N, C-alpha and C positions, 0 to 999 in steps of 0.2 A: 641484439637484430634492430633492425633500426626502425621506424615509428612506421615508415610503409610499406614495408614488410610486417609488424606487426598490425597493425589496421587490417592488411587481408588477409592472415591470418585469423583474427577474431573472426571476420569476415568468411571466410568460409568457415566458420564452424557454426557459424549462425545458418548458413545457406544447408547443410546437411542432415541439420535437427531441425529443422523448419523447412520442409520439403516446397511445402508448394502453398496459396496463397486459399482460404477453403478450410484447410488442416487444423483435423480438433486439434486442441493441444496445443498448437502451438506456442501460443506466451509463458507455459508450462516448461516446451520443451529450451525455449530462451531464458528462460533463469538459468533449469539446467545449466545450459553454457558455459551461465556466467560464474559459479560454484567450481565446475571442471574446469576452466582459463582463472581465477581472477584467486592465487594462494592465499592459506592468510583465509577466505572466509567459506564459511558454514552454510546459507539460502541465503535463495534466494525472493524479491515479490516483484510486484510490480505494476499498479496500479493506476485508477480513471481519476481524474480530481476537475473539481470544476469550482465548486466553494464548498464549506464548509459540510454539508449536508447530505453536497453530490459526492458517492465514491462505487466505482465498480475494482472487483478483484479480477485486473485480467486473466493473473496466475500467479503462481507459486510453486518451487522447485521442491517444495513438503510440508507437512498440515505445519512446523509448528515457527515457518515461514509468513502462512498465514493466517496466527492466532496471533501473529505478531502486529500483521498488517491493520487489524480487526483490532488490539485494545490501539493504536489511535484513534482508529475511528472512532472506538467508542471513548476515547476522550478531549478528542476535537487537539490535539496536542502533540508534536512529536514532530524528532528529523523529519520523516517525511511531507508533514503538514508545514513549516518550513523550509524545503527544501521547494515547497509549493508554490507554495506565500512571496519566495524570493527572486525566485531563479538561478541562483544559483548552488550544487553543491555545497549540503551539510556531513561533513565529518563530525561523527564520536567514539575518538577511541576507549573512553572508559564514561557507560553511563556514569555513573556508582553516580560520576563529577558536573554531575545535570540533575539533580533528584530536584538545584531548587531551580530552574527553569521546567523542566516539564517530571514536575509531581506526581503525575496518574500515570501519566506515562510511565515512568521509572517504575516507579511501582510497581504493574502491573510489569513489566514486560522482564523487569528483576524476577519475577517469581516461575518467570518462564522459562528460564537461564542464559540473559541473553546480557553479553558484555559490552558489546562498540557495535555498531551501526552504519552505516556510508547510505547514503539518501541520496543519490540524482537525479535533478527534472526533467522531462522527457519535454522537451518542446521545437519546437518549429517556427525559424524565424524570432518574437515577441510571442506567438502561441504555445501558450503553457499547457502543455497534454495528460502529464500525470508526474509517475515518478515512478523509478527504479531502484529499490534497497535493498541494501545489503548487508547484513546479518551474522553476527560472532559471536562465540557463547563464551571465550576470552578476552580480557582487553587487552590493547594495541592497534597502536595503527597500520596503514596498508604502506605499502611503497611508492616511491613516488612513482614508481612505471607502475603499477597497481590502479593506482589512482589515474594517471588516463586512459588505460586500457579498460576500466569501469566509464571513462566519460565516451568513450567510443562505442561501449556494448549501451550503455545509455540515449545515441544516435542513431546504430542497427535499430536500438528498440524501433523506435520510431516511423523507421523508410520502416521496417516487419507490420509496425500496426497502421499504417497507409495504406499497403498491399493487401491485409487481412483485409482491412476496410472496405477498402475496393472491390474486394473478392464475390462484399453475402451484400451487396447495396449499401453500404451507407450503416448496414450494422455489425458490428463487432463480440464476438464470440465473451462471454466474461465465466470466469471462475464463478463468482462468487456477488449474486447483484445486490445491492444496500434497497430494492427498489420499497421494500414491506419496509422500512422503516420513514420512506419517504410517506405511505400508505396511514400506518399507523400515527407517525406524527399529526397529521393534517385531521386525524377521526380525536385526537386527547385533544387538540385545540379548539375543535367542534363542540367536545363534548363538555369539552371543560370552560366551552366559551376563553379560552388566554391567543394570544398570537401565536403562529406558527415557532417560533424561534425560544418562544416561552416553553411550551411542549415538547419543542427538541431538546432544552436543556432538563428536563425533567428526568423524559428514559434514557438521557445521556448518563444522571445522577442517579436515577437507581437502579438501571445497568453495574454503574459502577460498585456502589455500596452494597450492592451483592453478589462479586467478585465475578460480573456475567456480561456474555457483548451488547451493545446495542441493541445490534439486531435479533438477540434469543428473546432480548426483551421486548419491543417490537411485531412478534412473531407470534409471544401470548399475549399481545392485545389485541394484535387481531382474531386471536380462535376463544377472545375470553378469558382466558388461564390465569389475567393477573385481574380485576380490578383497580377500577378509574376511580375507590377511591386510596388508593396507595400512588398514587401520584399526583393528587388532587392539592399533596401541600409543598 
């Protein structure tokens, strides 16, 4: 199929699934399109990113993809983090080969059954908005045609994001917000008299050591279920 025809086919699939601006669940629907349209992809997720503490999960094709996105946020590393930082796709055909590069993410993700991942930046000109991450349970790369289609879907994701942000007065509905992490970081910083960076690092370290997400740990801090002395060292 010619490149123009392939793009038109993908655009129709997106338009049919993401019916109108303001539609609840549009981001999840778009992730489901990625799984249907891209051979060799088992799950997909898209996240808004700005820095290592600011992230929102827009949508995921299933719970597994959401858990893997949260794993990247918890440890602060992984293909999505790198794709956002560099502005280029990060194609990982065998995660086990990247253990030295992303030890924390590889540890958590392999426990979840992840074998390969392909991350594409969501960007408008020079402005980076987030990433579209594609997950796979078995090792192996994607064909050049599938990679090209994934890049097209990343572009279509940006257009859908702009449509939906415009339809909701600039506020995009998110599936998972990490705002509680920011609040818990500020609380920890104030009570222990440490920097925000140090407070966030302690939340992450506790989460990783206990095989939990940093969001769950933050909520325990806010609900006073986690004594701060456990985070003091």
